[in-house]
N, C-alpha and C positions, 0 to 999 in steps of 0.2 A: 634569651629571649628566643621562644621558639621558631624555627624557620616558617616563614609562610610559603605554604604550598597547596594544592588543592584539598587535601585531607584536613588542614587546619580550617580553610574557608568552609568546608563542609561541615565540620563540627560546630563552629561558631553559628552557622545558619540553620542548622538542624537539617541538612539536605544530604543526599547521597552524592558522593564524588562524581558519579558520571553527570548528574544533574547540573553540579557546578561546572564541570567541563563544557557541557552542550550551552550552558548559558554564557559562559566566556566566549564560547565560537559563535554566538547569536544564533544558535539552533531554532528552527521553527517549532521544535519539541517543547520548548520552555516557555511559559507563559512571559509576558512582557514585564509583570510585576516581579517575577522572580529574577529575570535577568537584571533589573534595575537594583534589586537587594544584592546581588551577587557581585556586581561591576562597582557598586557604591563600596562595599567591605572590600574589594580588591584594591580599589584606589586608596582607601584608609590606610590599609596595612601595607601599601606599595607592593603589592604582589607583582613578581615578575615570571613569566610563563618559563618553563624549563625546555628548551628548544630541543636537547638532546633526547629528554623523555617523550615529547611529542613526535619526535621523528621516529622513535622505536616503536610507538603505539601504531604509526601509520606505515611501519616496516619501510622507511625510508631513512638515507642518510643525509639528506639536503647537500649533496655533493656529486658533482660531475667532472668525469675526466676528460682531458684533452689531448690528444696525442698527435704531434707534430714531428716532422722530419727534422727541424732546426729552428733556432730563434734569431740568429744573426742576418737571417734574410727578413728585411722590413716588412714583406707581405706578411709572414707569420707572426710577426710582433702586432700588426695592425688587426689582425684576425682575433688574436686573443684578447686584445683590447676590447673589441666589440662584444666577445663573449663574455669577458668579466662584468661588462656594463650590465648586460641582461640578467647574468646570474646574481649579481649583487642586488638588484631591484626585486629579484623574485626569492631572495633571501637563501641562496645557495652559493656554497663555496666551490672552487675550482682547483684541482689537482692536474698539473701540467706534466706530461712525459714526452721526452725526447727519444726518437730512434736514431737519429744522425743518419737517416737514410739506409739504415742497416738492417737487413731482413731477419737476422737472428735477435737483435735487440727488440723487434716489434713483435716477434712471436713470443720471447720473454715477458714483455709488458701485457700482451693480451691474455697470456695464461695466469698472470698474477691477477688481472681485474675479472678474470672469469669467477673468481670466489667470490664476487658481490660487493666489493669494496665501494663502489660508485652506482647513484641510481642510473645513469646513463652515460654515453659516450660520445664525443665529438672528435672525429679522425680525419686525418690527411695522411694517406698510404706512403711507406717508404719506397723510393725509386728502385730499390734493389728487390722488392717483391714481386715473385713471377708466381708462386703457388699462395693459396688463400684458405687453405685448410683451417688454419689457426683463426683465421677472421669467421669462418663459418661456424666454428666450434664456439666461439665468443657469442655469436648472434644467437645460438640455440638457448644459451644460459642467460643473456642479457640482450633482449631483441630492441631494446631504446639506444639505437645508434644512429647517428647522421653522418654522412660523410662529406666533407667539403673539399674542393679544388682538385685533390688528388683521389679520385673515387676507386671503390671496389665494386666493377659491375657485377660480381658474382651475387651480391647479397642483395635481397630486394627490401630496400629502405629509401629514403629521402636523401637525396645528393643537392647539395648548394655548389653551383659552379658559375662561370663566366662563359660567354659567347666566343668559346675557344676557336672555333672553326673560322666564324666571320672575322676575329681578330686577327688570326694568322692569315687569311686572307688580305685584310686591310694592310697589315704591316708589310708584307710582300708587294703589294701593290704600289703602296708608297715608295718603296726603294726603286722599282721601275719606273714611276713617274719620276723620280728624281734623277733617271738616266742608268740606273744599273741593268746589266745585262748577264752578268755571271753571279748568281747570289748563293752564298753558301748558309746552309741552314744547321744550328747548332741544337742538337735534340737533347732535351732533359732525360729522357728514357724511353726506350719502346716499349717498356713493361708498362707505362702509365698511359691512360686515355688521354691526358692533356697532352702529352707528347705527340702521340699519334693524331689526335684531333688537330692540333696546331699545324703539324706537317701537313696534313690533308689541305688546310686552307691554303699553305704555301704552294703545295703542288698544282692546286686549282687555279690559283693566280697566274703562276707561270704559265699554265694550259692556256688561259684565256688571253694572254698577252702575246701569244706564240712564241714562247721561250720554252725549250726543252728540259725536262727534268733529269738531273744528273745525281745519281746515289753518291758518286765519289766526291760531290760538294756538300754531304752531311756529314757532320762531325758529331760523336755521341758523348754525353757528359761522362768524365772519368769518376767524378767523384771527388777529385783534389783539384785545387785550383792552379796549383804550379803545372799539374799533368796536363790539364785543359787548355793552359796558355801554350804550353810546347806542342800539343795536337794542332791549335790553330795554326802557329807558325809554321808547323810542317805544311799543313794545307796551304798557306799563303805562299810557301817556297815552290811548292809543286805545282800550284795552279796560279801564277802571278797575274791571271788575267780576272781574278776574283775582285769584283769592285763593290760588292756589298754583302753584309752579313747580317741575318737575322738571327738573333738569340733568344731561344724559347724560355729561357729563366734568366733571372737578374745575374747571378754569379758570372754566367757565361759571357754576358756582355761585358763586365769587367775584365774578364780574361781576354776578349778580343781587344780591349783598349791595349792591355799589357802586351799583347802578341804584335799589333801594330807599330806601338812606340819601339819596342825592341829591334823590329825589322826596318824602322824608319818610313813605314808606310804611313803617310798623312792622312788623318780623317778630317773632313770628308772628301777631300781633294782626289784621294787614290781609293779610298775605301769607305763606304758608309755603313752606319751600324744603327740597328734600331733592336730594342729588346724590350721583353716583358720586364718590367721592373717597378716596384713602389718606392724605390730608393728616393729618400727625400732630398739627397743633394744632388740627384741626377742633373739639375739645371745649373750646378756649380762646376761640373767637369770639365774638363778640356779636352774638346769641345763639349757644350752640353749635349746629353745624351737624349735621343728621341725615344720616347716609350710608349709602349701599350701598358696603360695602368689599369689595375684590376680594382674595383670596389672593396677591397679587402675588409675593411671595417665593418661595413654593411653586410659582407657574407658572414662575418663572425656572429653578428647580431642575428642575423636571419636563421642560420643554423642554430643557434642556442634557443631561439624563439620556438623552432619546431620541436626541438628537443624536451625541453621544458613544459610546454603545452602538452606533450605525451605523457609525461612522467607525472603531473598533476592530475590530470584526466583519465589517468590509467588506461590509455588507449594506444593501440598499436600505429606505429608509423609507417606509411605506405610510399611507394615510389612516387604516388600522384601528387605528394606534397613537395616534390623536388621543384627548385627554382634555379632559374639560368639569369644572372645578372649582367649587365653590360659594361666592358672594358670601354677605355676611352684612349685615342691615340693624341700625344702630345708631340708635335713635331719641333725638333730643336736644330743646333747647328750640327750634330752628328749625321745628318741627311740632307743637308743644305746643297743646293745644286751649285 
């Protein structure tokens, strides 16, 4: 039995392949009577459109790339779920690439994607990235890029982020209101805008409450959990007056727990801890962790919607399409008075 394709439909109806294709797409260029004939025969012969061929004709792959630093962070897992939902509804496939927060890996991935293997890209920048020539080169070849959470400010495109300054301020104020006067800040990376902006909120809250900013209470993420724990332990030994810790990312909050437990510093009696986290078991930790929780799933959906709308309508993405979503503070036992 001959394969049922556009050519066979056209032959049996004595129409051109182009007319049959337009009729199946419900084009205004084809009369309603012709559309009915084409669709009736297509249904009778169980015609199934060739998605791959259709994509080639439209010069699209129906695939988007997602570049993330890690997936063992619950935040990024939720973002990917949001992206997947929107992509699936629109008939797109998703390819996920991991940088492991490594600059060289990020460069290699973007060089690979420059070859046009995806229609567009959703990206969260690696914490080690300090130079962005590789992203600018990618943007020239593939302008359909949307950044989320960890953004590249050098690229004029849309970003989907959360209210990092306000959240940093709120987290610090929460510790102060809980009685903390010597608050350490655990910085994800000075290279990333989220790290700088969250720290600006931290500094502003200290200033507004008459507390001095002390840069010796700032600990930068080392990229390794064991080394981070050792750094926090060293801080607590050198500065025993520290009574509050603000972790700007999830894994630094967990390292803070390990450090306090290793040194016998009781949480929250001696040290209170708050952290940015979408960790599902935050409420089950001992004690339950107070968190600034980001709308990660919604962030993924919003970023994907901006990207796919631009791809489908063949429109440029502008910084004016950027979105700032609101995070929420969940107070638990780790900051109890």
